[in-house]
C-alpha positions, 0 to 999 in steps of 0.5 A: 500500500502506498498513497500520495498527498499533495498539499498546495497553496500560497506561502504563509497558509501553513501548507508545509506544516499541514503536510508535516503533521500528516507525515508525523501521524503516519510515522507514528502509526509505523508507516514509511513516509517521505515529506518533500516540500517545495516553494517559490522564491517568496515564502509568504505569498509565493506558491508553496506545495508539499508532497507526502508519500505514505507506504507500508514498505520502503518508498522507492521515490518521493517524487510523484507526478500523479498523487492519489489526493490533493489539498488545494488551498487556493485557485492556482493550486487547484488549476495546476494540480487537479488533473494530476490526481489519480482517479478515485482520490480526494480533492479538498477544495478551500471554497473560501478562496476557490469559487470553482471546482475540479470538473472531475467526476472520477474523484471525490471533491471535499468542499471546505470553507477553510478560511471562513470557518477559521475566522468563525473559529477564532483566527484565519491562521487555523485554516490549514488545521481545518483543511488538514483534519477535514481531508484526513477524516474524508480520506482515512489516510491516518488515524484521527486520534493520532493526527490530533495528538500530533497537532497538539504536540506541534503547538506544545511550546505555544500552549495558548493556541492549543485550544484554538487548534483543537477546536479548528481540528474538530470543525474540519472533522465535522465539515468532512462528515456533513 
């Protein structure tokens, strides 16, 4: 078993962090993992994407042209990567910033108003956690309890923001289940 997930959006949206958290959760479950970040010349505002490869055996190459899934946090990312997703995959679309859809019938579209939900939750900065938990809940690629613990541990040095991120995590899961 091997699955690949591409996270994509603008720099500053927490793309690399979301991918790192998913990779950590998979490692904590005993999977082999590759985490390959890529971003443009500007970290904030430039294009950022990251591929996570999860497998139950050694990963031959972390470079993937056709991922199984896509988490698209902005329109350019959806337009650039949606057609690369393998049939049967999940494409999570941040509908707060993406007014269009993938126009594919061979995948599952997960429509998540990540930015709007994050603002309602308390801070737009937690949009990536909402997107991550919604995607993980829909795709089932990692255990949700383990992922939630990874999020909590990531913010352990900033204990004041742990409750916000736990709330954001739960909001994402609820969106995926609706």
